[in-house]
C-alpha positions in Angstrom: 219.5 16.8 -228.0 216.2 18.7 -228.0 213.8 17.8 -230.8 213.6 20.8 -233.3 209.8 20.3 -233.5 209.5 21.0 -229.7 211.7 24.1 -230.1 209.4 25.3 -233.0 206.2 24.6 -231.0 207.6 26.3 -227.9 208.7 29.3 -229.9 205.2 29.7 -231.4 203.5 29.4 -228.0 205.9 31.9 -226.5 205.3 34.4 -229.3 201.5 34.1 -229.0 201.7 34.4 -225.2 204.0 37.4 -225.5 201.8 39.0 -228.1 198.7 38.7 -226.0 200.4 40.1 -223.0 201.8 43.1 -225.0 198.2 43.7 -226.3 196.8 43.7 -222.7 199.7 45.9 -221.4 199.4 48.3 -224.2 195.6 48.8 -223.8 196.0 49.0 -220.1 198.6 51.8 -220.4 196.4 53.7 -222.9 193.1 53.4 -220.9 194.3 53.8 -217.4 198.0 54.1 -216.4 199.0 56.8 -218.9 196.9 59.1 -216.7 199.0 58.4 -213.6 201.5 61.2 -213.7 204.1 59.6 -211.4 204.3 56.3 -213.4 206.7 56.4 -216.3 206.4 54.0 -219.3 209.7 52.3 -218.3 208.5 51.6 -214.8 205.1 50.4 -216.1 206.5 48.0 -218.7 209.2 46.7 -216.4 206.6 45.8 -213.7 204.2 44.4 -216.3 206.9 42.4 -218.0 208.0 40.8 -214.7 204.4 40.0 -213.8 203.5 38.5 -217.2 206.7 36.3 -217.3 206.6 35.2 -213.7 204.9 31.9 -214.3 207.2 31.0 -217.2 210.2 32.0 -215.2 209.2 29.8 -212.3 208.8 26.8 -214.6 212.5 27.1 -215.7 214.0 28.1 -212.4 212.7 25.6 -209.9 216.0 23.8 -209.6 217.9 27.0 -208.9 215.7 29.0 -206.5 215.0 28.5 -202.8 211.7 26.8 -202.2 209.9 29.8 -200.6 211.0 32.1 -203.5 210.0 29.5 -206.2 206.6 29.0 -204.6 206.0 32.8 -204.3 206.9 33.4 -208.0 204.7 30.5 -209.0 201.8 31.8 -207.0 202.1 35.3 -208.6 202.4 33.8 -212.0 199.4 31.4 -211.6 197.2 34.3 -210.5 198.5 36.4 -213.5 197.3 33.7 -215.9 193.8 34.1 -214.5 194.0 37.9 -214.7 195.4 37.6 -218.2 192.5 35.5 -219.4 189.8 37.8 -218.1 191.6 41.0 -219.2 191.9 39.5 -222.7 188.2 38.7 -222.8 187.0 42.1 -221.6 189.5 44.2 -223.6 188.9 42.3 -226.8 185.1 42.7 -226.4 185.5 46.5 -225.8 187.8 46.8 -228.8 185.3 45.0 -231.0 182.6 47.4 -229.8 185.0 50.3 -230.6 185.5 48.9 -234.1 181.8 48.6 -234.6 181.3 52.2 -233.5 183.7 53.4 -236.2 181.1 52.4 -238.7 178.0 53.3 -236.8 179.4 56.4 -235.0 177.1 56.0 -232.0 179.4 57.6 -229.5 180.7 61.2 -230.0 184.5 61.7 -230.1 184.5 63.8 -226.9 182.6 61.2 -225.0 185.1 58.5 -226.2 188.1 60.4 -224.9 186.4 61.0 -221.5 185.4 57.3 -221.2 188.9 55.9 -221.5 190.0 56.2 -217.9 186.5 55.3 -216.6 186.3 52.1 -218.8 189.9 51.2 -217.8 189.0 51.5 -214.1 185.7 49.5 -214.6 187.6 46.7 -216.4 190.2 46.6 -213.6 187.6 46.4 -210.9 185.6 43.8 -212.8 188.6 41.5 -213.4 189.8 41.8 -209.8 186.3 40.9 -208.6 186.1 37.9 -210.9 189.5 36.5 -209.9 188.9 37.3 -206.3 185.6 35.5 -206.3 187.2 32.5 -208.1 189.9 32.3 -205.4 187.3 32.4 -202.6 185.1 29.9 -204.4 188.1 27.5 -204.7 188.6 27.6 -200.9 185.0 27.0 -200.2 184.0 23.9 -202.2 180.3 22.9 -202.3 178.9 19.4 -202.2 176.4 18.5 -205.0 174.1 15.6 -204.5 172.9 13.3 -207.3 170.6 10.3 -207.1 171.3 7.7 -209.7 169.4 4.5 -210.4 171.3 1.6 -212.0 169.2 -1.3 -213.2 171.7 -3.9 -212.0 171.8 -6.4 -209.2 174.5 -6.1 -206.6 173.7 -9.0 -204.2 172.1 -7.7 -201.0 173.3 -4.2 -201.6 170.4 -1.8 -202.2 172.2 1.5 -202.3 175.7 2.9 -202.4 176.8 6.3 -201.1 179.7 7.4 -203.4 181.7 10.6 -203.0 183.7 11.7 -206.0 186.4 14.4 -205.9 188.4 15.8 -208.7 190.8 18.6 -209.6 192.4 19.2 -206.2 195.7 20.2 -207.9 198.0 19.6 -204.9 201.4 21.1 -205.3 203.2 24.4 -205.1 200.0 26.5 -204.7 197.6 24.2 -203.0 199.1 22.6 -199.8 198.2 20.0 -197.3 196.1 22.3 -195.2 193.5 22.5 -198.0 193.7 18.7 -198.4 193.0 18.2 -194.7 189.9 20.3 -194.9 188.7 18.3 -197.9 189.3 15.0 -196.2 187.3 16.1 -193.2 184.5 17.3 -195.5 184.4 13.9 -197.2 184.4 11.9 -194.0 181.5 14.0 -192.7 179.5 12.7 -195.6 179.9 9.1 -194.4 180.7 7.6 -197.8 180.7 3.9 -198.7 183.1 4.6 -201.5 185.5 7.5 -202.4 186.6 8.1 -206.0 189.3 10.6 -207.2 188.6 11.5 -210.8 192.0 12.9 -211.8 194.2 16.0 -211.4 194.8 15.3 -207.7 198.3 16.5 -208.1 199.4 19.6 -210.0 203.2 19.4 -209.8 205.8 16.7 -209.3 204.3 14.1 -206.9 207.5 13.8 -204.9 207.3 17.5 -204.0 203.7 17.1 -202.9 204.5 14.0 -200.8 206.9 16.1 -198.8 203.9 18.1 -197.5 202.6 15.0 -195.7 199.7 14.5 -198.0 200.0 10.8 -197.7 199.0 10.9 -194.0 196.0 13.1 -194.9 194.8 10.7 -197.6 195.0 7.8 -195.1 192.5 9.6 -192.9 189.8 9.0 -195.5 187.2 6.4 -194.2 185.1 4.4 -196.7 184.0 0.7 -196.2 184.5 -0.1 -199.8 187.7 1.7 -200.3 189.3 4.8 -201.9 190.2 4.7 -205.6 191.9 7.2 -207.9 192.8 7.6 -211.5 195.4 9.9 -213.0 194.6 13.0 -214.9 196.6 15.1 -217.4 198.3 17.2 -214.7 199.8 14.1 -213.1 201.3 13.1 -216.4 202.5 16.6 -217.0 204.2 16.5 -213.6 206.1 13.4 -214.6 204.0 10.8 -212.8 205.1 7.2 -213.7 202.4 5.1 -215.3 202.1 2.7 -212.4 200.0 2.4 -209.2 200.7 5.1 -206.6 201.1 4.3 -202.9 199.6 7.2 -201.0 
């Protein structure tokens, strides 16, 4: 039997999530899409509802959908979460400025009405640009170098070249091809030691292992070994609290 506390918490989270999406959708319709003559409110809200609920739907339908369809819906839903966050930030900021203008009356009414579609278009382009850059940046990781001095003897060892990697999030969205590129990048750095600092997997580990990630991890080369710790996403995915053989 499901704990009533979990039902209550889940209901509150769903109401908050739904309310934020209604706010974004409502402001988007007012500022931009209401000026599109061929788009009716029913069509708009149907598309918006499917988009905003896609990630939640994928979480509850994994066992019932074909793998390709499940991964596609999850991908759409994951990107929507990013769009949702930045839409929420920009729209809230603009609404706060509108509220301030009600008291200061800095912008004439005629100008406000003409600014609606222009601001809506600017917000749309801005958010698409931010999310697009984020997706590009995730596919082109950069290597940051740090020189650390530790006042401790280590026998004859004078220096140690350590490569640390975190937040790969292998799973439904990030597949083995991205991991292969990361492994090649790490090996090119000729590390003495490789450390994974959590969130290597984003979903159930069994599903990720089916993508041959084990073979990719075994390609890592480091004289002192490769070590990893689990992060919160591994626990969320149901990882058992025991050593993993990858």
